N, C-alpha and C positions, 0 to 999 in steps of 0.2 A: 478157591482152589486154593490149594495145599500148596506148601510151601517145602521147594524140595530142593534150596538153595542155594540157587539163581530168580537175583530178583529183575524182572517185568517188565521192563517199561516201555512205554507209546513215546516217541520226538514228539512236537502240536504240530507236524510234515503226518505223519504218517495218524495220531490221530482222523486231520484233516482228511485222509485217502481212507480212514474205515466210515468212516462218516457220507464224505460220500459217492462209498460202496453198497451201503448201508441204503441213503436215500434214493439212488440208481432202484432200487429192486421195488421200495414202496414205489418212487413217483410206473411204475410200471401194474401200478396193483397186484400184485403181488406179497405180499406180507409175508406168506410162506416161508417165500423161496428168502427171505434178507433175514428173517431167523433161525433156519437153518444154515444159514454164510457165513452170522454172528458167531451161530453152538460153531460150526465146525473155524473156522478162525480165532476160537477162545481153546476151541484141547490145543491146537497149534503149537498156541500158545502159549497155555501150559507142557507141553512135549519139547518145546524148548528148555524153562525154569527145569526139566530133568536132565537134558542128556544137552548143549546147547549143539556138541564139536565134532559129535556125525551128523550134520548135514553138512551137505558143499561147500565149497568153498565162494567162494565169489572174490570180483577179483583180482586174485592173484593175492588177497592178506589173507593168512589163517583168517584173522581174529574177527571178517569177516563173513558172516553165510547167508545161505539160499534154502530159503523154504518149501515145494511146489504144497502149496492147502488141496487137496481134491476138495472136491462138490457132488453133492449126488446130480446136479444137472449138466449132466457131459464135460464141465468147464469149471474151472479153480483157481486162486488165486496163489498165485510167486509174490511171500512179506521175505524181507533183506532185511538181518540185524546186526548188529555189531556184539560183537563183550568186549564189554571193555575191563572186568579182571573176573578173579573166583564168586561175584557174590553178586554182576551187577550187568544187565543184559537190556540192550537199546532195541526193539519194533524200527525202524527207521524208511522201512514202505511195504507197500504192501501195495499190491496193483492185481486187479481182475486177467484173468490170462489175456486170451484177449484185445485187452488195448495195444491202444497202438506205440506206448511208451512203455509196455514193460522191458523191464529185468534180466535176460535168461542167466 
């Protein structure tokens, strides 16, 4: 992945959520969908690293942002991230749009 000035790291919780999402797709015997989802999420992280301030503010905090990650299978994911400094971003939460606890 190219360096665009912002380093995007995943919190432990976000990493666990990504693993859970991937395993869910694999458990549905849909390895292709799991790979496509991973690729879409990687592209989203790259987009965040380039221009984090273009995404909507989440929870009335200008350092907290959200990104809807479209997915070719009709639904997508919601990623929440925190801009910690002019060089550091943390992806704090990632959920499938249809999950009950998704933050909108």
